[in-house]
C-alpha positions, 0 to 999 in steps of 0.5 A, a space after each residue: 500499500 502507498 502512502 497516499 492510499 494509507 493516508 487516504 483510508 486513514 483519514 476517510 475512516 476519521 471523518 466517516 466517524 464525525 457526526 453530521 454536524 461536523 461533517 457539513 462544516 468541513 465541507 463547507 470549510 474546504 469550499 470556502 478556502 477553494 473560493 478563497 484561493 480562486 478569489 487570490 489567483 483571480 485577483 492577482 491575475 487582474 492586477 498584472 493584467 492592470 500593470 501590464 495594460 498601464 505599461 503599454 498604454 504609457 509606452 504607446 504615449 510616449 512614442 505616438 502622442 506629440 506626433 499624433 497632436 501635431 498631425 491632428 491639431 497643428 497641421 494645417 494642411 491635408 497629409 496623406 498616406 504618402 506623407 505618413 509613409 515618409 515620416 520615420 517617426 510614425 511607424 505602423 504598429 504590428 501587434 494587435 495590443 499597439 493598435 488597440 491602444 493607439 486607437 484609444 489614443 487618437 480618440 482620447 486626442 480627438 475628444 480633448 478641445 484643450 488644443 483648440 483653446 491653443 490655436 489648434 483645428 481638429 484636422 479631419 481629413 488628416 484623422 481618417 487618412 491616419 486610421 487608414 495609414 496605421 490600418 486601424 480600420 482594418 484591425 476593428 474590422 477583424 474584431 467585429 468579426 471575431 467569434 468572441 462576442 466580447 471582442 466583437 461588442 467592443 469592435 462595434 462600440 470602438 466603430 461608433 466612436 471611430 465614425 465614418 470609414 468602417 465598411 458596412 459589410 463589416 457587420 454581415 456576421 454580427 447583424 444575424 448573431 444569436 447573441 441579442 445584445 450583440 446583434 442588436 448593436 450591429 444593426 444600429 452600427 450598420 444603420 449608421 454606416 451603410 450608404 446604400 440601404 442603412 434603414 434595411 433592419 428598421 424597415 423590418 421591425 429591427 428586432 423581435 426582442 425590442 426593449 427600452 435600452 434598445 429605444 435609448 441606443 436607436 434614438 441617438 443612431 437615428 439623430 447621428 444619421 440625420 445629421 448626414 441626411 434627414 430621415 425618411 418618413 417613419 410612418 411607412 415602417 409603422 405598418 410593417 411591424 407588429 411589435 408594439 414597443 417598436 411601433 410606439 417608438 417609431 411614433 415617438 420619433 416622429 415627434 422628435 424629428 418634427 414629421 408633421 406630414 405624418 400627423 394624418 396617418 397617426 390620427 387614423 391609426 389612433 382611430 382604428 388601433 386597439 393598443 393602448 400603448 401605441 394610442 397613448 404614444 399618438 396622443 403625445 406625439 401629436 401634441 409635440 407636433 403641434 396638432 392644434 384639433 388634438 383638443 377635440 380628438 380628446 374630447 370624443 375619447 376621453 370619458 371612457 379612456 383608461 387611466 394610462 390613456 388619459 394620462 398620455 392625453 394630458 401629456 399631450 396637451 401639455 405639450 400642445 401648449 395652446 390655450 384652445 385647450 382650456 374650455 375642455 379642462 373643466 369637463 375633463 376634470 369632471 369626467 375622470 374618476 381618477 384622482 392622478 388625473 386630476 392632479 395632472 389637469 390641476 398642474 396643466 391649468 397652472 401653466 396658463 397663468 391667469 386664464 387658468 388661474 380663473 378655471 382653477 378658482 371656479 373649479 376650487 368652488 366647486 370642490 366636493 372632498 377633503 382631497 380636492 380642497 386640498 389640492 386647490 388650495 396648494 394650487 392657488 397658493 403655489 401656482 407656479 410650483 
């Protein structure tokens, strides 16, 4: 019998003789000890990686920073790739980490507006020629196509930071990826950079799993696209989707981009739509678009609307900011049984100074509960809060 076998059987015999509580305690101790050892290894690994990243960053800064500042801000002429090739101090990095760190450095310098205070002017053409010469576009295109999801996501974020220059074909794999976060980020990036069919995915409903975070990101993507050329009327995409969240998003964007030509479509959609979420967003958007007949449209539906829809209607009237809604406010106040809506009506009336004050005073004289008494007392004594 070997020494290992001897001690194994010896301690097994001792362990089997312990009470159950002691056995459980020993197992827990071993598990905790293992976790502590793993945590220490993980800590030292992460710390070593951070130190290495710091050294690499300082090295890239030392080699390239001054030269990059001169090219990007203080070289008041266009420098092409041939000019960069003739510059012995500007060598193309060969390793992946060097290209990654160099990209970060270029973007940091681009974002630093202190150079403009010193008389510099950011040279946009030099910026893109420099990225091409250093083959940073090619590096990030390869990263986007990586099978490693984390690398691909990081590369897509970097593509959005870099701006123009990355071909939309680089996203061909990612736009159909099974990872939802990567797939949606790739589709947004495709929308921003594709010159031929940028709205390909937006026309098809964008994605089946469209959430609130996607709304925020896609909103900023459309803002960037709109800077180069006005986005088309969004109403035609609304008819192509059955996703209420995405439909509501498009309706909201119609208001943000002031697409007044879509008002007739929205009015018709409100009358035939069954989803209260979509109806509510239409109310808010029509107010954003300053659609004066909105008051009459709300009059028809307000009394029988649910609490969420009545809330959307009042929000729409707030955005409309038209005194034409004032005669309706008294009727609306008495036609709602929801205290939340009454509060919103009072807040809306406060925004119309003297005209609103007169209606508030009239309503306060007919208040029939302690709640209403307190509500009007607060509104009339603090009309501008």
